[in-house]
N, C-alpha and C positions, 0 to 999 in steps of 0.2 A: 585576142590579145596578141602582142608582138612576141612570137616565140623566141626570136633571137635575143631580145632584151631580157627575157625572163630566165633563160637557161644557159646560154652560151657564155663563153668567156670566163675569166678568172673571177673568183669570189671577191666582192668588195672587202677591203681590209677592215672596215668598220661595220660590216654586216652583223646584225644581231638577230637571234632567233625570236620569232613571234609565235611559232607553233613548234612543239617537239613531238616525238613519236607518240606518247600517250595522248596528247591533245588531238593529234590527227586521228587516232583510233576512236576517240570519243566522238569527234564531230562526224565521222563516217557512220558510226552507230546511230547518232541522232538523225542524220540524213536518211538512213535506211528506214527508220521508224516513221519519218515524215512521208516518205514515198509510199509506204504501206498504208498509212492513214489516208493520204490524199487519193491514192489509187484504189482504195477500198479492198485491200488484200493483195494487190500487185499481180493478179492472175494473168493480165495481158501485157505486163511490162517487159520491155526489151531495153537493156543498157548498151549504149554504144560509146566507147571511149575515144577521145580525140588524141592521136599519138603525139608525144610518147607517153607522158605521165598520166594523161587522162585514161589511157587503156588500163594501166595498173590500178588506178582509183576505181574504175568501173568493175574490174575483177574483184577488188576488195568489197565493194558495195554488193556485188552479186552474192558473195559468200555470206555477208551479213544478212541480206534479204532471205537467203536460204535458211539461215539459223532461225529467223523470225517466223517465216511462213511454212517452213518444212517442205518447200518446193524449190526445184531448180529454176533460176531466173536466167533466161538467155542473155548472153553477153557477147559483144563483138567490138570491132574497131572501125573507125570511119576516117580514112585519109582525106584531108581537105586541100592538099598541096596544089592541085591543078585548079582549084576553085578560088584561090586567094586573089585579091585585087592588087597585091603588091608584087606579083611574080616578076615583073619587069624591073623592079627596083632593087632586087636582091640577087646574089649569085645563085646559079641553079642548085637545087637541093634534091636529095634522093627521095623517091616516093616511099611513103610508109605503106602499110598493108590495110586494106579494107576487108574486114571479115564480117559478113552478115550471118547471124544464126540461121539454121536450116529452115525454120518456118517463116523466115522473112520478116518484114515490118508492116505489111499491109494490114490495116485495121487494128494495129497494136498501139500501145502507149510507149513511145520511144523517149527514153531519158538520155540526153546527151550528157557526157561527163567530161569535164576538163579541170585542169589544175587551177588556172588563174583566169578570171574574167577582167579584161582591161578595156580596150577600145570597143569590143564587140565584133570586130571584123572577122575573127576566127569563127565565131558562131554563125555569122552571116554566111560564110563560106560553107560551113557544115550543113546549114539548111539547104543551100543550093545542091550540095553533094547528095543529101538525103532525098531531095526531089527527083534525082535521076535514078534512085534505087527502088522507090516504092511510095506508097501513100499511107502513112501512119494515121491512126485515129486522132492522135494529138502528139505534140512534141513538147517536152519539158527540158529544163537545163539544171544540172547540178554542178556546182564548182566548189573547190576547196577554199579558194580565196577570191573575194571580190575587192579589187583595189580601186574601183571608181574610174573616172576619166572616160566615160563612154562617148563614142563618136556616132553611135547608131542607137535607135530605140530598142535596145535588147536588155532584158532583165533576167536574172537567174531565179528559178523557182525554189532551189535549195542551195543555201550558202553555208559553208563551214565557218568562215570568219570574214566579216566585213573589215577591211583594213584600209582606212583612209591613207592615201599616199600623195606625195607631190610628184610632178613629172621628173624631178631631179633624183628620184629614188628608184631603186630596182627591187623587184620581188623575185626571189629564187626559190623554187620548190625542189627539194631533194627527196627522193623515195628510195627505199631499200633495194627495190628490184633493179633500179638503174644506177643509183648513186652510193649504195652501201649503207645509207641511213635515212631516217625520216625526219625532215625538218623544213620549216619555211623561214627564209632569211630576208630581212629588210636591210638594205644598205644604200649608200650614195651611188648614183649612176656615174661610171667613169667618164671623165671629160673626153670629148672628141679630140683628135690630134689638132694641136694649135689653139684649143680652147682653154682659157685659164681655169684652174680649179676653183670651186666656190669657196 
């Protein structure tokens, strides 16, 4: 997904909430149960969040998995900045942190966690980054929102909400850890300078 489009900049004045705090909690609980069911207990699951908000979602999922399985689930973060294919097209950005749980990822089921799945390019970069760290048994993807418009053959295994959008719309995820509240907002994409408003 295009992180700049999803998080940065002012909130669109006509943005409307499509998920609120209780909805987000519910879908994370559902995703946690789906992971346990598909992984037959989640014994070898490792959650890796993609910064920034994917990390918070991964931590919340880990807590829910621990409630369900009564076992701690390793959780970490995977910075994909240097693996992006659009590095030359955007201003330099600060590197986020990659934190891999102590037992590593070799032979484990790695679940990548992100907030919004859009073009698929962020996940392609995450797979490249993962390849440099170890060799998981399998890799799955959990996202809070799938907004469509894929440019690569990438599909999420666990989706909180499928949200059909147009390219003239923007999806903004806000989480309490970063933004002070939990919500997903859908609004009109601001026009570029010199471009007429729709």
